C-alpha positions, 0 to 999 in steps of 0.5 A: 396553565395560563400559556397556550400553544400557538403555531410558529409564525412564518419566517421566525425560527424557534428559539430554544432555551439555552442548554435545553434538549433542542439547543444541545441537539443542534450543537451536537449536530453542528459539531458532527458536521464540522468534524465530518467536513474537517472544519470546526464551526461549532461554538467554542471549537478552535481549528486544530493546527497541523504539526509537521511530522518527520518521516524517513524511509526505514532501511533494510536490516538483513540481506539474503541471497538466492542463486538458482541453476535451472535446466533447459525448459524448467522453471523455479520459484525465485522470490517467495511472497514475503511481507518483510522484503523491501527490495530484491535485485535480480540478475542472470549470471550465465553468459549470453543467456536470458531468463523469463520472470513471471508471477506464475510457474506455468507462464515462466515455463512456457516463456511468457513473462519479462525477458531478463538478459545477462548483465542487467540488474533488475530491482524489484520493489514488490513483496509478491511471488516471482518465478524464473524460467529457462527458455534456452537449451542450456543450464541457466544461473540466476541470482537474487539479492533480497533486502529484508526488514528484520 
């Protein structure tokens, strides 16, 4: 071999052979960094154009209703956990009465929760569990209309 290895000189970057291992590794690293930053800076890459996408809210396909009559001081499950429920509307039917809405049965029975008076429509856009309690001394009727995805 007539060539001798020399130390790289200060301030001069090593120029790898085009298409060689070092050149390929540097291009792959630059492409990965550009993709991670959301920009394309490697050779031959062009920024991607964002295409507009039409989005609309999917309508509910099924309606179900649930009416409960609760005795004094009792609680019951009004809305079970349901991943297909889009929305529920709850109202107290009994005149001059209030209901207690709570995520746990014991809280609803003790009267700890949201107080729902007669005549108010309460929309619930949650898929979680909801119990209803009767803090009054008379029977109480509560109705829920649920909008469901099929």
